[in-house]
MIVEXVO-740067 format. One line per 2 residues: number of its first residue (from 1); for each residue x, y, z of C-alpha. Coordinates in steps of 0.001 Angstrom, whole numbers, plus 500000, padded with zeros to 6 digits. Example, Ala and Ser with C-alpha at 12.3 -4.5 7.8 and 13.67 -1.06 7.14 Angstrom:
1) 512300 495500 507800 | 513670 498940 507140 $
***
This chain:
1) 842086 408785 690639 | 838693 409347 692332 $
3) 838708 411372 695235 | 836030 412395 697676 $
5) 836825 414950 700151 | 834698 414933 704084 $
7) 833537 418059 705699 | 832682 418666 709274 $
9) 828747 418593 709570 | 828643 421268 712303 $
11) 830663 423574 709997 | 828986 423039 706906 $
13) 826056 425004 708160 | 828432 428027 707931 $
15) 830376 427737 704933 | 829781 426777 701615 $
17) 833143 424814 700954 | 834688 426960 698520 $
19) 838123 426820 700071 | 837956 423246 699497 $
21) 836750 423623 695974 | 838901 426143 694698 $
23) 842076 424823 696286 | 841040 421399 694263 $
25) 840121 423725 690962 | 843407 425038 691382 $
27) 845216 421854 692234 | 847083 423553 695327 $
29) 847448 422695 698367 | 846625 419006 699688 $
31) 845640 418671 695752 | 849070 419866 694143 $
33) 850625 416175 694988 | 848292 415167 692219 $
35) 849865 417258 689435 | 849162 418292 685793 $
37) 849221 414218 684442 | 847373 412389 687565 $
39) 844703 415159 688005 | 842108 413354 690628 $
41) 838465 413381 689986 | 835984 414584 692548 $
43) 833617 412345 692814 | 831917 412964 696255 $
45) 831714 415828 698689 | 829580 414422 702043 $
47) 829351 415530 705229 | 830872 413337 708233 $
49) 827505 412496 709736 | 827902 414572 713095 $
51) 829347 414398 716696 | 827272 411693 717930 $
53) 827481 409299 715547 | 828560 406182 716556 $
55) 830548 404857 713327 | 830839 401581 713934 $
57) 827087 401167 713786 | 825723 404088 711974 $
59) 823807 402896 708879 | 824239 406141 706935 $
61) 827727 405827 707011 | 827967 402021 705985 $
63) 826123 403211 703286 | 828409 406431 702094 $
65) 831620 403899 702346 | 830068 401391 699925 $
67) 829463 403889 697586 | 832421 405460 697885 $
69) 833741 401785 696630 | 830899 401247 694302 $
71) 832511 405290 692946 | 835356 404094 692257 $
73) 836830 406467 694832 | 840769 405515 696104 $
75) 841432 408055 698062 | 839208 410566 700765 $
77) 840254 414445 701764 | 839136 414681 705196 $
79) 838582 418432 705510 | 840776 421320 706188 $
81) 837536 421971 709110 | 837147 418119 710052 $
83) 841040 417752 710226 | 841127 418671 714084 $
85) 838093 416526 714614 | 838502 414430 717940 $
87) 837343 411288 715770 | 839684 411830 713277 $
89) 841931 408903 713625 | 837642 406854 713638 $
91) 837553 408302 710449 | 840602 407461 709041 $
93) 840350 403625 710330 | 836574 403401 708820 $
95) 838289 404221 705501 | 841431 402300 706041 $
97) 839926 399205 706571 | 837462 399728 703560 $
99) 840983 400332 701483 | 840398 403567 700634 $
101) 843666 406120 701111 | 843284 408920 703684 $
103) 844198 412471 703753 | 844494 414961 706290 $
105) 843177 418519 704640 | 842073 420324 701621 $
107) 843032 423330 701517 $
***
């Protein structure tokens, strides 16, 4: 299975995503569900687009959605830092509308 991680653009200014990548590499926390036989391939890591982005009309976000589909991504993990965002359900709706499953959390 191909997966991607979306992180918070604001948090990414001071975060290097070490905990997200460590959890992915170790297969722990939100990545434990994949198990040894169903190792997920990390196909993308990207920021949300910022608090002022209008998800429904943002050209950059639309391109990201299309690229995720082109790359065969089946599931997006919304990183721990972005899981508490007040707009997280808007992101979930956008991904699920494109047939991409969503998991809240990484590490």
